N, C-alpha and C positions, 0 to 999 in steps of 0.2 A: 231256619232252613232257607237256603237260597234257591232261586229258580235256575237250576242248571240242567243241561241236557244230559240224559243218560240212556243207555240202551233199555228198551222195554222188555221186561220178562214176565210181567203180569198179563192177564187176559189170554191165556192159552186156550186152545179149542176145548170145549166141554162136550163130552159125550159124542164126539165125532161131528158135531155141527160146524158149519162154516162160520167164520167170523163175520160179525156185522159191525160196520164202522159207521159212526154218526159224526155230523159236523159239530165242532165246538169252537168257541171264539171268546176272546177276552172282552170284546165289545159287541153288543147286539142292539137291535131296535125292533119295535113291534110295527108290523105293516098290515094294513087292511087289504085282503085279497078276496076273491070270490068265494074262497073256502072259509073266510073269517079272519081273525087276527092271527098272524103268523110271526114267529120270532125269526129274524134274519141276522146273519153276521155282518158287522160293519168294519171289523178288523180282519186280519188274515184268518181264514178257516183252517182248522187242523182236524185230523181224524182221531176219534176216540171211541173205545168200546164202552158200552154201558157197564157200570160197576167198577171201572178202573179209575185211577187218579192221575194218569199220565196220557199224553197224546202218543200216537204211533212214533213220532220223532223224539219222544222223551221229555217233553215239557210238562211241568206240574200244572194241573188245571183246577186247583182247589176253589178258586173264586170265579172260574169261567162258567159260561152257560152252555149246556149241551142241548142241541136242537134235535130231539128224537124224531121229529118229522122230516129232517133233512139228512138223507143218507149221504155218506162220503164215498167217493168224490161227488161234489155238487154238479148238477147238470148245468151246462152252460146256458145262459139265457134266463135261468130262474133267479139268479142272483149275480150281482156285480162283484162280490167279494173275491179277493185273491185267495188261492189255495196254497198251503204250504207244500213246496216241492218235495221235501223229504218225506212228508206224510203220503203224498201221491205215489212216490216211488215204493215205499214200504207196503202200501195197500195193494198196489198192482202186483208186487212180488209175492203177495200172500201173507204179509206181516212177518213178525219174528217169532 
């Protein structure tokens, strides 16, 4: 299977609940904060719903780390990671 982009059809709203997007990235590192050790993206951060295998922009995330404590979009100042512009647009528009 190749890593190609495709429209996301998985992750539809369940039981009328709003979608929750988390940050996911191909490369991460652990950082010590006042809250303890936290996983941070060191590559481009994408949006991903828990239980799905693709980002909002359609990338396959099989070997990526999902940071359940980092909601997407990331708050500026909390991390220096770049955010995927396609994921940002899709999340702000309410997903597909």
